C-alpha positions as a Python dict, from the first residue, in 0.01 Angstrom:
ca = {
    (1, 'X'): (0, 0, 0),
    (2, 'X'): (265, 254, -88),
    (3, 'X'): (141, 265, -449),
    (4, 'X'): (-209, 342, -334),
    (5, 'X'): (-91, 626, -114),
    (6, 'X'): (108, 774, -404),
    (7, 'X'): (-196, 762, -633),
    (8, 'X'): (-411, 923, -364),
    (9, 'X'): (-160, 1207, -334),
    (10, 'X'): (-168, 1264, -711),
    (11, 'X'): (-543, 1278, -715),
    (12, 'X'): (-556, 1529, -432),
    (13, 'X'): (-449, 1809, -669),
    (14, 'X'): (-718, 2069, -703),
    (15, 'X'): (-928, 2114, -1013),
    (16, 'X'): (-1121, 1899, -1256),
    (17, 'X'): (-936, 1603, -1408),
    (18, 'X'): (-1008, 1311, -1631),
    (19, 'X'): (-896, 962, -1539),
    (20, 'X'): (-916, 644, -1742),
    (21, 'X'): (-947, 318, -1546),
    (22, 'X'): (-900, -34, -1680),
    (23, 'X'): (-1161, -168, -1439),
    (24, 'X'): (-1286, -511, -1340),
    (25, 'X'): (-1594, -495, -1116),
    (26, 'X'): (-1726, -754, -866),
    (27, 'X'): (-1934, -921, -1140),
    (28, 'X'): (-1620, -974, -1350),
    (29, 'X'): (-1715, -715, -1607),
    (30, 'X'): (-1397, -575, -1763),
    (31, 'X'): (-1424, -224, -1898),
    (32, 'X'): (-1238, 96, -1970),
    (33, 'X'): (-1405, 380, -1781),
    (34, 'X'): (-1337, 744, -1843),
    (35, 'X'): (-1426, 944, -1536),
    (36, 'X'): (-1441, 1312, -1453),
    (37, 'X'): (-1313, 1388, -1103),
    (38, 'X'): (-1296, 1713, -913),
    (39, 'X'): (-1603, 1909, -1029),
    (40, 'X'): (-1779, 2131, -784),
    (41, 'X'): (-2046, 1897, -653),
    (42, 'X'): (-2264, 2172, -501),
    (43, 'X'): (-2303, 2325, -848),
    (44, 'X'): (-2390, 1981, -998),
    (45, 'X'): (-2649, 1920, -727),
    (46, 'X'): (-2799, 2268, -772),
    (47, 'X'): (-2829, 2217, -1149),
    (48, 'X'): (-3000, 1880, -1098),
    (49, 'X'): (-3234, 2040, -844),
    (50, 'X'): (-3328, 2309, -1093),
    (51, 'X'): (-3411, 2047, -1354),
    (52, 'X'): (-3623, 1850, -1105),
    (53, 'X'): (-3815, 2164, -1008),
    (54, 'X'): (-3907, 2250, -1369),
    (55, 'X'): (-4132, 1944, -1419),
    (56, 'X'): (-4424, 1772, -1246),
    (57, 'X'): (-4539, 1414, -1282),
    (58, 'X'): (-4827, 1218, -1137),
    (59, 'X'): (-4855, 909, -920),
    (60, 'X'): (-4547, 712, -827),
    (61, 'X'): (-4330, 914, -1059),
    (62, 'X'): (-4418, 1237, -871),
    (63, 'X'): (-4341, 1062, -541),
    (64, 'X'): (-4005, 958, -687),
    (65, 'X'): (-3932, 1314, -805),
    (66, 'X'): (-4014, 1450, -458),
    (67, 'X'): (-3782, 1199, -294),
    (68, 'X'): (-3502, 1302, -535),
    (69, 'X'): (-3557, 1663, -451),
    (70, 'X'): (-3562, 1591, -79),
    (71, 'X'): (-3241, 1390, -101),
    (72, 'X'): (-3057, 1665, -291),
    (73, 'X'): (-3183, 1932, -48),
    (74, 'X'): (-3064, 1722, 247),
    (75, 'X'): (-2722, 1674, 91),
    (76, 'X'): (-2690, 2046, 27),
    (77, 'X'): (-2802, 2118, 384),
    (78, 'X'): (-2565, 1883, 564),
    (79, 'X'): (-2287, 1884, 310),
    (80, 'X'): (-2243, 1650, 15),
    (81, 'X'): (-2117, 1319, 132),
    (82, 'X'): (-2281, 1364, 475),
    (83, 'X'): (-2644, 1275, 390),
    (84, 'X'): (-2736, 1028, 668),
    (85, 'X'): (-2933, 816, 422),
    (86, 'X'): (-2627, 735, 210),
    (87, 'X'): (-2311, 760, 405),
    (88, 'X'): (-2099, 473, 538),
    (89, 'X'): (-2017, 661, 856),
    (90, 'X'): (-1676, 579, 1004),
    (91, 'X'): (-1597, 332, 723),
    (92, 'X'): (-1386, 569, 512),
    (93, 'X'): (-1104, 813, 561),
    (94, 'X'): (-1180, 1086, 308),
    (95, 'X'): (-859, 1211, 149),
    (96, 'X'): (-1045, 1468, -67),
    (97, 'X'): (-1368, 1491, -267),
    (98, 'X'): (-1247, 1222, -509),
    (99, 'X'): (-1050, 972, -306),
    (100, 'X'): (-1098, 777, 13),
    (101, 'X'): (-953, 478, 190),
    (102, 'X'): (-1170, 207, 347),
    (103, 'X'): (-1071, 193, 711),
    (104, 'X'): (-1093, -186, 757),
    (105, 'X'): (-917, -310, 437),
    (106, 'X'): (-707, -14, 317),
    (107, 'X'): (-866, -15, -27),
    (108, 'X'): (-862, 301, -227),
    (109, 'X'): (-1183, 430, -381),
    (110, 'X'): (-1206, 695, -650),
    (111, 'X'): (-1536, 867, -719),
    (112, 'X'): (-1649, 1087, -1003),
    (113, 'X'): (-1878, 1119, -1302),
    (114, 'X'): (-1874, 847, -1563),
    (115, 'X'): (-1815, 1008, -1903),
    (116, 'X'): (-1807, 689, -2105),
    (117, 'X'): (-1745, 324, -2065),
    (118, 'X'): (-1625, 64, -2316),
    (119, 'X'): (-1700, -292, -2211),
    (120, 'X'): (-1423, -537, -2301),
    (121, 'X'): (-1578, -846, -2136),
    (122, 'X'): (-1935, -870, -2011),
    (123, 'X'): (-1991, -964, -1652),
    (124, 'X'): (-2239, -1203, -1499),
    (125, 'X'): (-2522, -1015, -1332),
    (126, 'X'): (-2809, -1152, -1128),
    (127, 'X'): (-3164, -1040, -1208),
    (128, 'X'): (-3257, -728, -1013),
    (129, 'X'): (-3620, -682, -914),
    (130, 'X'): (-3648, -308, -841),
    (131, 'X'): (-3955, -153, -683),
    (132, 'X'): (-4171, 76, -897),
    (133, 'X'): (-4047, 385, -718),
    (134, 'X'): (-3683, 291, -781),
    (135, 'X'): (-3756, 238, -1149),
    (136, 'X'): (-3932, 578, -1159),
    (137, 'X'): (-3628, 749, -1005),
    (138, 'X'): (-3405, 591, -1270),
    (139, 'X'): (-3645, 702, -1548),
    (140, 'X'): (-3650, 1059, -1416),
    (141, 'X'): (-3273, 1065, -1386),
    (142, 'X'): (-3237, 951, -1742),
    (143, 'X'): (-3515, 1175, -1886),
    (144, 'X'): (-3373, 1491, -1726),
    (145, 'X'): (-3012, 1388, -1778),
    (146, 'X'): (-2937, 1438, -1412),
    (147, 'X'): (-2561, 1437, -1350),
    (148, 'X'): (-2604, 1266, -1015),
    (149, 'X'): (-2711, 957, -1213),
    (150, 'X'): (-2361, 939, -1360),
    (151, 'X'): (-2183, 953, -1022),
    (152, 'X'): (-1979, 636, -962),
    (153, 'X'): (-1738, 499, -705),
    (154, 'X'): (-1455, 265, -812),
    (155, 'X'): (-1254, 39, -583),
    (156, 'X'): (-895, 57, -704),
    (157, 'X'): (-668, -241, -638),
    (158, 'X'): (-288, -230, -668),
    (159, 'X'): (-310, -428, -989),
    (160, 'X'): (-543, -167, -1146),
    (161, 'X'): (-289, 107, -1071),
    (162, 'X'): (-74, -4, -1362),
    (163, 'X'): (-340, 107, -1613),
    (164, 'X'): (-479, 427, -1467),
    (165, 'X'): (-427, 745, -1669),
    (166, 'X'): (-463, 1086, -1520),
    (167, 'X'): (-528, 1361, -1781),
    (168, 'X'): (-393, 1123, -2047),
    (169, 'X'): (-70, 1027, -1866),
    (170, 'X'): (-13, 680, -1718),
    (171, 'X'): (60, 709, -1343),
}
């Protein structure tokens, strides 16, 4: 785990950074992901909230919009990462806004905004049957280009450490 701790220390530097991850997800999709880490999340949430408040929908889409607004407001109220509807309380040790360790298995997670992704090998995905409100939330997020829709969390294994770049330099 020494390598993971070293990486975590490197990522704890303040400021916005770009990382490139040669990533294989749980569905065996292999991709190169370019991720922005370290932005001021309060500002991102406020900007998304402003966008959501400039438009009205009807029916299920309006219900979805209201739920997105309520969720952002709750996160801003209790602190981003502390919204009781989304946290994995007591499962992670937060090292900073970008990195955390899972308490039970010592896995490192990096979170940030996906800038782009190049798929090298497609994964095998099961069919997802989302509810209408979930689909509406995704549509709104895409229509308004909400940054929160680009937020991702990546589990980093020791093998993946060999190919991570931070601001263009291999770690």
